[in-house]
C-alpha positions as CSV (number, residue, x, y, z in Angstrom):
1,M,129.2,112.8,87.7
2,R,126.0,110.9,88.4
3,Q,122.5,112.3,88.4
4,T,119.4,110.7,89.8
5,V,116.5,110.5,87.4
6,A,113.1,109.4,88.6
7,V,111.1,107.2,86.2
8,S,107.5,106.1,86.7
9,L,106.9,102.4,85.7
10,P,103.7,100.4,85.7
11,A,103.6,97.6,88.3
12,D,104.1,94.8,85.7
13,L,107.2,96.4,84.3
14,T,108.6,97.0,87.8
15,A,108.0,93.4,88.7
16,R,109.8,92.3,85.5
17,L,112.7,94.7,86.3
18,D,113.0,93.3,89.8
19,L,113.0,89.7,88.5
20,V,115.8,90.5,86.0
21,A,117.8,92.4,88.6
22,E,117.5,89.4,91.0
23,E,118.4,86.9,88.3
24,E,121.5,88.9,87.3
25,G,122.5,89.7,90.9
26,T,122.5,93.4,90.3
27,S,120.4,96.4,91.0
28,R,117.4,97.9,89.3
29,S,119.6,100.9,88.4
30,E,122.2,98.8,86.7
31,V,119.5,96.9,84.6
32,V,118.0,100.2,83.6
33,R,121.4,101.8,82.8
34,D,122.2,98.8,80.6
35,A,118.9,98.9,78.9
36,L,119.2,102.6,78.2
37,R,122.8,102.2,76.8
38,R,121.5,99.5,74.5
39,Y,118.5,101.5,73.4
40,L,120.7,104.6,72.7
41,A,123.2,102.5,70.7
42,L,120.4,100.9,68.7
43,R,118.8,104.3,68.0
44,Q,122.2,105.7,66.8
45,F,122.7,102.6,64.6
46,Q,119.3,103.1,63.1
47,K,120.0,106.8,62.4
48,V,123.3,106.0,60.7
49,R,121.6,103.1,58.7
50,E,118.9,105.4,57.5
51,A,121.4,108.0,56.4
52,I,123.5,105.5,54.3
53,I,120.6,103.6,52.7
54,P,120.4,105.9,49.7
55,Y,124.2,105.5,49.1
56,A,124.1,101.7,49.6
57,E,121.1,101.4,47.2
58,A,123.0,103.5,44.6
59,A,125.9,101.1,44.9
60,G,123.7,98.1,44.5
61,V,123.9,97.0,48.1
62,L,120.4,96.0,48.9
63,T,120.5,93.0,51.2
64,D,122.5,91.7,54.1
65,E,124.1,89.2,51.8
66,D,125.3,92.1,49.6
67,V,126.9,93.7,52.6
68,F,128.6,90.5,53.6
69,R,129.7,89.8,50.1
70,S,131.3,93.3,49.8
71,M,133.1,92.8,53.1
72,S,134.6,89.4,52.2
């Protein structure tokens, strides 16, 4: 079920939104939905990352290289 949500944007952001929608051949709504999906996924990733950092540090996994090395 879809719901309509009204969002107020400053003129410059609206202009940029319109430009992206035109470039992608899609609607403002689809651009905003995609941006929100990405934002929510990133936010969830950051929460999970924050939760596991203490465990990673305790295991000696401190850098991206450590992560890649442990996955190889």
